[in-house]
Backbone bond lengths (Angstrom), bond angles and torsions (degrees), N, CA, C in turn:
res aa  C-N    CA-C-N  psi(-1)  N-CA   C-N-CA  omega(-1)  CA-C   N-CA-C  phi
1 M - - - 1.438 - - 1.525 108.25 -
2 A 1.351 117.39 134.94 1.463 121.19 -177.51 1.518 110.82 -113.42
3 S 1.298 115.10 146.18 1.452 121.72 173.50 1.515 106.36 -140.00
4 K 1.323 116.88 174.24 1.465 118.98 179.01 1.515 111.60 -63.99
5 S 1.304 117.47 -24.82 1.466 120.02 -177.34 1.519 113.02 -92.15
6 G 1.327 117.97 -11.07 1.459 118.23 178.73 1.507 112.91 157.05
7 I 1.302 114.43 -171.70 1.461 122.35 -179.83 1.514 107.81 -116.59
8 K 1.309 115.87 129.80 1.454 120.67 179.62 1.519 108.23 -108.50
9 V 1.315 116.21 129.53 1.458 121.36 179.14 1.520 108.48 -102.87
10 V 1.322 115.93 119.33 1.461 121.77 -179.13 1.526 109.12 -88.71
11 G 1.317 116.43 139.49 1.458 120.99 175.16 1.518 114.97 93.82
12 L 1.306 117.69 11.66 1.460 120.08 -178.77 1.525 113.03 -78.16
13 K 1.315 117.08 -24.63 1.470 119.64 -177.04 1.524 111.15 -58.09
14 E 1.337 116.15 -37.96 1.461 119.53 -179.58 1.529 110.96 -64.19
15 Y 1.329 115.64 -45.16 1.474 119.45 177.58 1.526 110.31 -59.95
16 M 1.310 115.54 -45.75 1.459 120.28 -176.54 1.533 111.25 -64.42
17 K 1.323 116.42 -41.00 1.467 119.43 178.52 1.527 111.14 -63.98
18 K 1.326 116.62 -42.48 1.460 120.39 178.10 1.526 110.67 -61.81
19 L 1.329 116.18 -45.53 1.467 120.08 179.73 1.528 110.85 -61.63
20 E 1.313 116.17 -41.76 1.471 120.42 -179.85 1.530 110.50 -62.95
21 R 1.336 116.33 -42.53 1.465 120.23 178.87 1.531 111.75 -64.08
22 M 1.316 116.63 -28.12 1.464 121.12 -179.64 1.533 112.12 -85.17
23 G 1.316 116.87 -1.16 1.458 120.22 177.79 1.513 114.36 89.86
24 A 1.312 117.39 13.76 1.461 120.81 -179.90 1.519 110.64 -76.72
25 N 1.307 114.96 152.34 1.455 120.59 170.45 1.529 105.41 -83.44
26 V 1.312 116.65 96.81 1.460 123.12 -172.72 1.523 111.21 -58.50
27 S 1.304 116.62 -40.29 1.458 120.73 -179.94 1.525 111.38 -61.50
28 D 1.334 116.90 -42.20 1.470 120.47 178.77 1.522 111.11 -65.59
29 E 1.323 116.87 -41.32 1.465 120.83 -179.42 1.536 110.06 -67.21
30 A 1.316 116.91 -38.28 1.469 120.39 176.80 1.525 110.54 -65.28
31 E 1.320 116.64 -38.10 1.466 120.57 178.46 1.532 110.83 -65.07
32 I 1.318 117.69 -39.82 1.469 121.48 177.80 1.537 109.67 -61.78
33 A 1.331 116.41 -45.88 1.463 121.02 179.31 1.526 110.60 -62.66
34 M 1.341 116.69 -42.24 1.460 120.72 -179.34 1.525 110.98 -64.25
35 K 1.320 116.65 -39.02 1.462 119.42 179.21 1.527 110.41 -62.89
36 K 1.330 116.99 -42.98 1.464 120.37 178.43 1.528 111.35 -59.82
37 V 1.326 115.91 -42.47 1.465 120.71 179.77 1.527 110.46 -65.33
38 C 1.313 116.80 -43.80 1.463 120.61 -178.04 1.526 111.88 -66.81
39 V 1.315 117.40 -40.32 1.472 120.85 177.44 1.534 109.19 -60.87
40 Y 1.325 116.09 -43.66 1.464 120.77 178.09 1.537 110.52 -63.02
41 G 1.321 116.86 -47.82 1.469 121.11 -179.76 1.522 111.86 -60.09
42 E 1.325 116.46 -43.55 1.473 120.78 178.43 1.532 110.10 -59.37
43 A 1.317 116.96 -46.07 1.470 120.96 -178.99 1.523 111.45 -62.38
44 E 1.331 117.29 -40.65 1.462 120.59 -179.46 1.528 111.79 -67.62
45 V 1.325 117.37 -40.52 1.469 120.45 178.50 1.528 109.42 -65.93
46 K 1.324 117.25 -43.20 1.468 120.04 178.29 1.526 111.28 -63.53
47 K 1.327 116.77 -34.41 1.466 120.40 178.26 1.529 110.06 -63.12
48 V 1.333 116.70 -43.71 1.464 121.45 179.50 1.526 110.76 -63.07
49 L 1.320 116.52 -35.33 1.468 120.95 -179.23 1.525 112.84 -85.30
50 G 1.325 117.44 -3.73 1.455 121.63 -176.63 1.511 112.92 -99.11
51 P 1.321 115.78 -173.82 1.464 120.47 -178.80 1.528 113.51 -64.34
52 D 1.328 117.40 -20.95 1.462 120.63 178.25 1.528 112.23 -92.77
53 G 1.304 117.03 11.71 1.462 121.51 -176.72 1.510 114.99 -83.90
54 G 1.304 117.70 10.10 1.460 120.88 178.85 1.521 111.86 102.18
55 T 1.316 114.35 165.07 1.461 119.29 -179.71 1.523 109.97 -77.54
56 R 1.298 114.95 150.98 1.460 121.42 175.89 1.527 106.87 -110.49
57 T 1.307 116.12 146.51 1.462 120.00 -174.88 1.516 112.72 -122.79
58 G 1.308 116.66 16.91 1.468 120.16 -178.97 1.519 112.64 -80.34
59 K 1.303 114.27 -168.79 1.459 123.78 -177.74 1.538 111.17 -59.76
60 V 1.324 116.11 142.07 1.465 122.19 173.77 1.526 106.63 -103.79
61 Y 1.328 115.15 127.93 1.466 118.72 179.23 1.516 110.15 -145.40
62 E 1.325 115.56 166.44 1.454 121.06 -179.88 1.522 109.82 -90.59
63 T 1.324 114.84 142.57 1.461 120.29 177.73 1.525 109.08 -108.73
64 G 1.294 116.27 168.29 1.460 121.04 177.51 1.513 111.09 110.51
65 K 1.303 114.76 162.80 1.463 121.01 179.17 1.520 109.35 -104.37
66 S 1.292 115.93 168.93 1.459 121.35 179.26 1.527 109.93 -55.67
67 G 1.331 116.55 129.64 1.453 121.05 179.52 1.523 113.49 89.83
68 E 1.337 117.87 -10.99 1.459 121.40 178.51 1.523 110.01 -97.89
69 R 1.286 114.80 162.85 1.455 120.53 175.86 1.527 108.66 -69.60
70 Y 1.296 117.46 132.75 1.452 121.97 -179.23 1.526 110.85 -95.58
71 A 1.305 115.46 149.07 1.455 121.81 175.33 1.517 107.96 -134.30
72 E 1.314 115.76 153.03 1.466 119.34 176.79 1.519 109.76 -85.54
73 H 1.327 115.03 144.11 1.469 121.56 178.18 1.519 108.33 -130.66
74 Q 1.336 116.17 131.88 1.463 121.53 175.46 1.523 107.07 -98.45
75 A 1.303 116.78 111.43 1.461 122.32 -179.67 1.529 109.70 -77.73
76 S 1.317 115.35 169.16 1.468 120.15 174.87 1.518 108.90 -86.64
77 A 1.306 115.52 152.11 1.463 121.85 174.65 1.530 107.92 -91.95
78 P 1.332 117.58 162.49 1.468 119.62 176.86 1.527 111.35 -52.23
79 G 1.341 114.97 134.51 1.461 121.09 179.52 1.518 114.19 90.91
80 E 1.339 117.79 -17.52 1.463 121.63 177.66 1.526 109.56 -88.94
81 P 1.346 117.09 154.38 1.470 118.61 173.34 1.527 109.53 -62.86
82 P 1.317 117.67 153.82 1.469 120.34 -179.47 1.527 111.93 -59.42
83 A 1.322 115.27 144.16 1.467 121.15 174.31 1.525 108.23 -83.52
84 I 1.324 116.16 151.89 1.467 120.60 179.65 1.520 109.31 -76.81
85 L 1.311 116.50 129.22 1.459 120.90 170.76 1.526 108.38 -115.29
86 H 1.322 116.56 -60.38 1.468 120.79 178.65 1.529 112.32 -111.02
87 G 1.316 118.07 -22.50 1.459 121.89 178.41 1.518 114.93 88.61
88 K 1.335 117.47 4.26 1.467 119.85 -177.40 1.533 111.39 -65.87
89 L 1.319 117.65 -39.98 1.465 120.25 178.79 1.532 109.50 -62.00
90 R 1.316 116.62 -46.05 1.464 121.19 -179.09 1.530 111.32 -60.24
91 T 1.332 117.06 -43.73 1.467 119.12 -178.66 1.524 112.41 -73.34
92 S 1.333 116.96 -15.59 1.473 119.42 177.99 1.532 112.07 -82.74
93 I 1.328 117.38 -11.29 1.463 120.84 -178.40 1.533 109.24 -72.85
94 S 1.307 115.17 127.06 1.456 121.95 -179.21 1.524 107.97 -154.10
95 Y 1.311 115.92 -169.53 1.458 119.82 176.15 1.518 109.67 -135.14
96 K 1.320 113.41 160.18 1.461 120.58 178.92 1.520 106.83 -139.82
97 I 1.327 116.30 138.53 1.459 121.21 178.01 1.516 108.52 -118.86
98 E 1.318 115.61 130.66 1.458 121.96 176.44 1.526 107.22 -114.40
99 K 1.304 115.43 124.48 1.464 120.26 -177.97 1.522 108.47 -118.50
100 E 1.309 114.71 125.99 1.463 121.31 173.83 1.520 107.68 -125.69
101 A 1.293 116.67 177.85 1.467 121.14 -174.60 1.528 112.83 -58.05
102 T 1.325 117.58 -38.83 1.469 119.16 -173.31 1.523 114.66 -109.29
103 F 1.313 118.62 -4.41 1.458 118.96 179.77 1.522 111.58 -155.99
104 V 1.342 113.70 163.07 1.456 122.22 173.94 1.520 106.24 -127.28
105 K 1.317 116.61 129.32 1.458 121.83 -178.07 1.520 108.80 -122.53
106 G 1.330 116.61 134.33 1.457 121.45 177.13 1.512 110.18 -119.69
107 S 1.321 116.16 144.01 1.458 122.41 177.78 1.524 109.11 -129.37
108 V 1.317 116.35 140.96 1.455 122.52 175.80 1.519 107.21 -126.63
109 G 1.319 116.35 135.60 1.453 120.44 178.18 1.513 111.04 160.97
110 P 1.318 116.59 -162.88 1.470 119.86 -179.34 1.535 110.43 -76.51
111 I 1.320 115.70 72.35 1.466 120.90 -177.28 1.522 111.45 -125.93
112 G 1.334 116.21 10.97 1.465 120.37 -178.18 1.515 112.88 -78.67
113 E 1.317 115.39 179.86 1.459 121.67 -178.34 1.521 112.38 -65.00
114 D 1.341 117.83 -25.66 1.456 121.43 -176.99 1.533 111.68 -87.97
115 R 1.306 116.31 25.62 1.463 119.05 180.00 1.514 109.32 -111.36
116 D 1.296 114.65 154.67 1.458 121.65 175.87 1.528 107.21 -148.82
117 E 1.298 116.73 -176.19 1.462 120.77 -177.17 1.530 111.33 -60.17
118 E 1.326 115.78 -39.37 1.462 120.82 179.76 1.530 111.02 -64.39
119 T 1.333 116.81 -42.82 1.465 121.13 178.83 1.523 110.60 -65.50
120 D 1.335 117.36 -39.39 1.470 121.04 177.63 1.527 110.80 -59.71
121 E 1.319 116.34 -46.65 1.468 121.06 -178.73 1.532 110.07 -66.30
122 Y 1.327 116.39 -42.61 1.464 122.01 178.92 1.522 110.43 -60.49
123 S 1.328 116.95 -44.16 1.456 122.30 179.74 1.528 110.95 -60.58
124 K 1.325 116.39 -47.09 1.474 120.62 179.96 1.522 110.77 -62.97
125 T 1.336 116.38 -42.09 1.459 120.60 -179.39 1.524 110.38 -62.54
126 L 1.320 116.70 -44.30 1.463 119.32 179.20 1.523 111.36 -64.19
127 E 1.308 116.98 -46.01 1.470 121.53 -176.58 1.530 111.82 -65.78
128 L 1.325 116.96 -42.64 1.462 121.09 -171.98 1.525 114.69 -105.66
129 G 1.332 116.72 -17.32 1.459 120.65 -175.30 1.518 111.13 81.23
130 R 1.292 115.22 -178.75 1.474 121.95 175.48 1.517 107.57 -152.87
131 E 1.300 116.83 -175.12 1.457 120.82 -172.49 1.527 113.65 -51.36
132 K 1.314 118.13 -46.70 1.466 120.63 -176.19 1.528 113.52 -109.55
133 M 1.335 116.35 18.77 1.470 119.56 178.50 1.530 109.53 -144.50
134 A 1.311 115.45 124.34 1.473 120.19 177.66 1.527 109.24 -71.64
135 P 1.325 117.36 153.27 1.469 120.78 -179.24 1.527 113.53 -60.94
136 R 1.330 114.71 148.31 1.457 123.79 170.68 1.527 106.19 -122.47
137 P 1.331 116.70 69.37 1.467 119.91 -172.70 1.521 112.17 -66.24
138 Y 1.312 115.34 139.13 1.466 120.60 179.66 1.522 111.36 -139.36
139 L 1.317 118.35 -35.47 1.456 121.40 -173.00 1.531 111.93 -79.69
140 V 1.309 116.82 -60.28 1.475 120.72 -177.13 1.534 111.17 -62.13
141 P 1.345 119.64 -47.64 1.470 117.72 179.83 1.535 113.44 -60.87
142 T 1.324 116.96 -37.08 1.468 120.00 -179.97 1.521 110.30 -65.74
143 L 1.322 116.69 -48.21 1.468 119.72 -178.63 1.525 111.38 -67.17
144 Q 1.325 117.37 -35.22 1.460 119.45 176.55 1.532 110.80 -67.15
145 R 1.316 116.62 -42.28 1.466 120.75 179.07 1.530 111.17 -62.82
146 E 1.318 117.13 -34.60 1.461 121.97 -176.97 1.529 113.31 -92.84
147 A 1.324 118.06 4.34 1.464 121.89 -174.99 1.523 112.49 -55.15
148 K 1.331 118.10 -44.82 1.470 120.14 -179.31 1.523 111.03 -62.39
149 N 1.325 116.88 -42.37 1.466 120.18 178.17 1.525 110.90 -64.21
150 M 1.314 116.39 -38.54 1.467 120.73 -178.81 1.529 110.72 -68.14
151 V 1.312 116.70 -39.66 1.465 120.97 176.90 1.528 109.35 -62.78
152 E 1.320 116.08 -41.95 1.468 119.88 179.59 1.536 111.09 -64.82
153 I 1.313 117.38 -35.76 1.472 121.11 176.76 1.527 109.92 -61.42
154 V 1.323 116.63 -42.96 1.476 120.43 178.35 1.524 110.07 -62.25
155 R 1.311 116.64 -48.06 1.473 120.34 -179.12 1.530 111.40 -60.00
156 K 1.339 116.26 -45.56 1.470 119.80 -179.72 1.526 110.91 -63.48
157 S 1.302 116.19 -40.50 1.459 120.07 -179.79 1.521 110.61 -63.27
158 L 1.319 116.97 -43.68 1.465 119.70 179.99 1.530 111.58 -70.49
159 K 1.332 117.21 -32.78 1.472 119.68 174.20 1.526 110.11 -64.33
160 Q 1.331 116.43 -40.07 1.469 120.32 176.90 1.523 110.22 -62.36
161 S 1.310 116.07 -39.42 1.466 120.29 177.68 1.522 110.38 -62.46
162 L 1.327 116.24 -42.88 1.470 119.96 177.86 1.527 110.48 -60.40
163 Q 1.311 116.99 -44.53 1.463 121.35 178.82 1.525 110.87 -60.47
164 K 1.311 116.39 -41.45 1.466 121.81 -179.95 1.526 110.77 -61.41
165 Y 1.319 116.49 -42.51 1.472 119.56 -178.34 1.523 112.67 -78.94
166 R 1.314 117.71 -23.82 1.469 120.07 176.08 1.517 110.57 -68.91
167 K 1.337 116.41 -31.88 1.459 121.34 -179.13 1.526 111.81 -74.41
168 K 1.321 117.42 -20.61 1.469 120.74 -178.28 1.503 111.48 -76.48
């Protein structure tokens, strides 16, 4: 199940209890599953922001400065994911995993090394819009659309963990 704040996986307690009874380090196994989900989420968001992310139907305009070679750029229309111009937003997409004693949390978004304050603001503006610009959402819709696949990745990962501990 997906919400704006995250994805909740129902039925994990049973897997975790079984793993704990088998002597598994539940926190480590949860971290492995979270990493798989985050890698998948990062790839899907980058796909939406890339050339395979669908056609854009916004304004066509020329890029470049005076004296430079100009190129045409097809912008995104309101409601469409952003079109690639320089690719900085796309390269800033990464994931982060936070592990504490009782939980593992994963985040996907513009949190990579190629991000800065300007990229953060640009990302928020595109996702949410502003007074004179309609939103060009890409992050939340992608993760919501992929929520079922991400939940299945977690389940498969924990099933693999169970298999690993059954063999021991």
